[in-house]
Structure formats: C-alpha cells, structure tokens
N, C-alpha and C positions, 0 to 999 in steps of 0.2 A: 394111900392115895384114895381120895374120896370119890364117890360116884360122879360128882360134878366134874372133877378133873378127868375122870375116865371118859366121860362123854365128849369133853372138849378134845381129848387126844384122839378119839375115834373119828370125830368130824374132820380133824386135821389130816389123819391118815387117808380118809376117804377122798379128801380134796386132792391129796398128792397122787392117789391112785387113778383118779379120773383124768383122762387126757385133756389137755387144754384145747378148746375150740377157738380158732383164730378167726375173727370176723373181719374181712377186708372192708375197708371204707368204700362205700359206693359213691362214685363221683357223680354228682347231680348234673354237671356239664355234659358228661358222656351220654347220659340218658336223654337229655334235651336234643343233642346232636343226632342221635339215632332216630328219634321221633321226627325231627325235621327232615332227615334224609328219606325216611319212609313216606312222609307227606309229599315231598318233592317228586318221588317216583310215582306216587298215585296221581298227582296233578299232571305230570308229563304224559302218563297213560291216558288220562281224561282229555288232555289237550290234543293228543294224536288222534283219539277217537273222534273228537269234535271236528278236527281238520279234515279227516276222512269223510265225515258226514257232510261237511260244507262242500267239499270237492264233488261228492256224489250228487248233491242237490244242484250245484252249479252246472254239472254235466247234464242233469235232467232238464234244467231250465234252458240250456243251449239247444238240446235236442228238441224240446217243445217249441222253441222259437223257430228252429229250422223247419220243423213239421208244419207250423202255421204258415211260414213263408212259402214253402213248397205248395201247400194247399191253395194259398192266395194266388200263386203263379198259375197253377192248374185251372183254377176257376176263371182267372182272367183269360187264359188261352181258350177255354171252353166257350166263354161269352163271346170272344172275338170270332171264333169259328161259327157260333150260332148266328151272329150278325152277318158274317160273310156268306154263309151257305143256307140261310133261312129260305132264300128264293129258289133253292135247288129244284124242288118238286114243281113249283109254279112255273119256273123257266122251262122245264122239260115239257110242261103242258103247252107252252106258247110256241115251241119250235116247229110243230107242224103248220102253224099259221105262216111262218116265214117260208117254209118249204112250199106251201101252196101258192104263195105270191111269186116265188121263183118259177114254179111250174107254169103259172099263168103267163109270165113274161116270155118263157121259152115257147109256149104254145101259140101265142098270138103273132100275127104277121105285122112286124113293126114298120114295114115299108108301105103298108096300105094306109092311105090318108084317113080313111073312115075310122080306123082304130087308133089314130094318133092320140086323141084325148084319153082313151082308155089306157093306153100304154103309159102315158104321163101320170095318170091317176094311180096306176099300180106301182110305178116306180117311186112316186112320192110317198105312197103308203108304206112301201117296203123300206125306204130310206128312213122315214119317221119311226117305223117299228124297230129297225136295227139300232137307231140312236137311243130309243127308250131302253132297249136291252143293254146297250153299252153303258148307260148311266147306272144300271143295276149291277154292272160288273160282268155282263155276258159278252164274250168276244167271239167273233166268227173265225172258224178255221177253214180257210179256202186255199189249199196248198198247191195250186197248179204250178208246176215248174220246180217244186221243192223235192228233196230226196224223201223217199218213203220212210216214215217213222211209225213202227207198230204201236207205239204208245199213244199216238194221236190220230192215226189213220187206219182204216179198214180196207184192205185190198179186195176189190170185188172181182177183178180179172187182171191178167197180165197179157199185154200184146206187144208184138215186135213193131217198133216204130223206127224207120231209118233216121239216123241223125240224133235220136234221143238218147240221153245217158241212161244206162241200165239202172233200174230202181228209182228212176225219177217219175214223178206223178204227171201224167199227161192230160188227165181229165178228172173232174170231180162230179160224181153222180149225185151226191147229197153232201151239203156243207156240214162241217162239224162245229161244235160250240164248246167253249170253256166258261166256267163261272169262277172268277177270281183265281185263275190259275189251275182250277180243278176241272178235269174233263167231264163235260156233261154228256157229250155224244161224239164218237169219232167220225171223222169225215170219211165217206165212202168214195173210194178212189179207183182209178184205172192206172196201173203201173206199167212202165215200159220195161220189157225184158231185153237182155242182151241178144245180139244177133247170133244165130247158131254158128258154131265153129266150122270152118271149111275143112272137111275131112279129106278132100281130094289132094293128093300129093303130086 
C-alpha cells in the first residue's frame, strides 16, 4: 500500500470518527414573523404611552379652562360688588345730613304759621335727599310696628307698652340704612317688652 493510499484511508477513517453535525434549515418566514411581532409589541407600547400622554394633556387643558372660567367668574363678581358698594363710605358720610334734617323737623313747631315755609323747605330738602340716596341704592330702614330683628335693628331700650306685641318696635330713635341689600347702619329702636307675669294666685 503506498503512502498515497494510506493518507486517503486515514482521511476516510477520520471522517467516520467525527460525529455528523446536522444543521437544521432556518426558515426565513419564522424569522420575519418574530421580527414583526416584536415590532407590533413595541408599537403597541408606544401607542399606549402616547394615549396616556394625550389624556394627561387633555385633562390639563380642561383644568386650565375651568381655572380660567372660575377666575373670570370671580373677577366679574368682584367688579359687580365694586360697582354696588363703591358708594359705601360716601353714603355713610351723608347719613348724618339726613339725621339732622329729621331732627330739624322734630324740633320745629309745625303748627306755627311763621315756620310753615321753613318746615316745607326742610321736608322738600329731605325728600329730595332721600330720593337721591335711593337712586344710588341706599334704602331707609324705618321699622316702626315691625318685629325686632337684631340683624337690622339696634335696641336702645325696652319698655312695657300696654297692647303692644312683645319684641315689636314702638319707636325709632335713628333710622337705619341699607346699600343694595347690605346694612350700612342699623336702626336704633325702642322695643316693647311683654307684660310681667301675674304672680298672684
């Protein structure tokens, strides 16, 4: 046997001794499907994140719109109050003028003919003055005969008056005033108290 034949025989023996490696065929379709599925999962995650972001931004826009609307409403109410009650201090300064005109009418003898024109002048001045106050939203509180209300009236004294309802106002010492429904000054009043209980049996 020649050397050449010996080498061929060794190669053949080695080939038989080496275990066969079986390479499975890789299916290209399976690889594409797996890649597509991974991409779909990624896109679904991205879509979910985008939807969450859109919802958060939508919520922020709605909250912002509500805040602006609330602020607009508050400003509108503040402006309305400012218009209504801008005269508050000025009206309070004018109230003593009305009080003095009322006192003048109480102090003067209305039956005396020589004071007739003075009485008429004071009454006209007071009527015009009260009308001007009313145009500005100032209303008089003159509660004779009404039930005492601590929110509108200030009790100066209580006296027993036969025939008068307990807690009814029998006299007004000083008129009260409201400005557009808000109390400027309570009326100073005299209140009737109930008759004492008869303890004799």
